[in-house]
N, C-alpha and C positions, 0 to 999 in steps of 0.2 A: 339729838347728838350724833355727830359723825364719827365719834371716837373709835368704835370697834367695827365699823362698816367700811368696806371698799367703796369710797365716795365716787370713783371714777365710773362705776357700774350703775349707780342709781339713775332712774329715769328723772327728767326734769321736775315733775310735781313733787315727787318724794324728796328730791334734793332740796327744794325751797321749804319743804315742810320740815326738815331736819335741820336748817339753819345754814345750808350751803347756797351757792350761786351757780345755776345752770350756765355752762359755757360750751356751747356747741353739743356735741354728743355726750360730754362729760360732766361731772360736778365738781366744783371748785370748793374745798372746805374754807370757810372764813376763820381766821384765827382769833384767839380770844384777846381782844384789844385792851380790856380792862386790866387784865392781868399783866400784860406787857406795859401799858401805862404806869402801873404801880411798881414794876421792876425798874422802869426807867427813872422814876422819881427817886426810889431808894438808891439806885447806882448814883445818881447825881448828888444826892444829899450826902451820901457817905464819901464820895470823892471830894466834895467841897470841905467835909470835915477833917479829912485826911490830909488835904493840901493846907488848911489852916493850921494844923499842927506840925507841918514841916518848917515853919517859921522858927520854931524852937529846937529843932533837931540839929544833928551835926552831919547830915549826909552831903550837902552841897555848899558851895561857898556862900558868904553871908548875902551878897547881892541877889543870888539866884533864889535863896530862901526867902528873902524879903518879897520879892516879885511874886513868887508862888503863894506865899500866905496872903498878900494884899489883894491879889486877883483870883483867889480859890473859887468864889462863887461864879464869876464870870467864866472861868476856864471849865468848871464843872458844867454849866448851863450849855457852853459851846460843844463840849464833849457829848452832852446827852442830846442836843439837836442834831449834831453830826451822826450820832449813832441811829436816831430816829429816821433821819434822811436817807442813811445808807440802807437800812433794813426796808424801807419803803412801805411800811404798814400804815393804815389808815387811822391814825391815832387822832383824837380830837384836838383842833387847833383853834386858837383865839381868833375869832373874826374882828378884823379891825376896819372901820369904815375908810372911805377913800379920801374924805375930807374932814376938816377939823371944824366942828360946830356943835352948839348945845344940843342936847337930847330933846328937850322940849323946844318946839318951834317959837313959842310966845316969849321965850326968855330973853 
């Protein structure tokens, strides 16, 4: 763990052993992606729920409330993807094939 160590001063073998990535003469600490993924999920979920309840509130005109309530899931996913892209962390992504075909070749 690199928590209490000045990671930039570690030699490359010690850096790799503690979970960092050697970059030139210094060591780059790898952030905890699993925890960030969980925070991203919770943020998106809670935002979608909050936007869903905007439909019955009195904050905006009825047209705006209807759009926010109807597209709450889409807006929350777009915000979550935008936040993930803005921070640039290596969160796991779904790999999508380049062509549409059955998984089993004999089908």
